[in-house]
N, C-alpha and C positions, 0 to 999 in steps of 0.2 A: 316877905308876906306883907309888911306894912306898905311897901311901894304899891303892891297890887291893890290894897285896900284904898290908898290915896287916889289912885288912877281910876278905880272902877267901882269903889264902894264896898263896904263891908258886908253887905247883904249876900254878895255872890258866894262867900264862904259857906253859907248854909246849904248850898248845893253840892253834893258829892262830886258831881261832874267837873267842877272847878279843879279838883285835884289832879285831873288828867291833862291840864294845860299848863303852859309856861307861866310861872317858873316852878310851879309845884311838881311837875313831872320829873324835875331833876332829883327829887327826893325819893322817887320810887312810884310804884303804881298806887292808885288810890287805896287799894286794899292794904298795902304795905304801910302807907301813911297812917291810915285809920288804926292799924294794929299798933302803931307806936303810942297811940293814946290808950290802947287797951280794948276798946270796942268802939262801934259807931255811935252809941249813946254817949260815951265819954268824949268823943271828938266833937259832937254836936254841943255838949255841955261846955267844952272849952271855947268853941266859937261863940256861944251865947255870952260867956264871961268876957271874952275879947270885946264883943259888941258893947257890953255895958261899960267897960273901961274906955273904949273908944269914944262913946257918946258923952261920957263924963268929961273928957279932955278936949273934945272938938267942939261940942256945942251945947 
């Protein structure tokens, strides 16, 4: 996941569609991945927290 963020930027993770492309498709379908977080809202919250930490450390 970090490699994808480095290559393309972390903003892409906010789009659910990104979960259907490489390397995320290796972990299951977008619905399966979101279900691992408990819900779409929890997935988006995790992405938001990742963004906050990313920007603290990158810039």
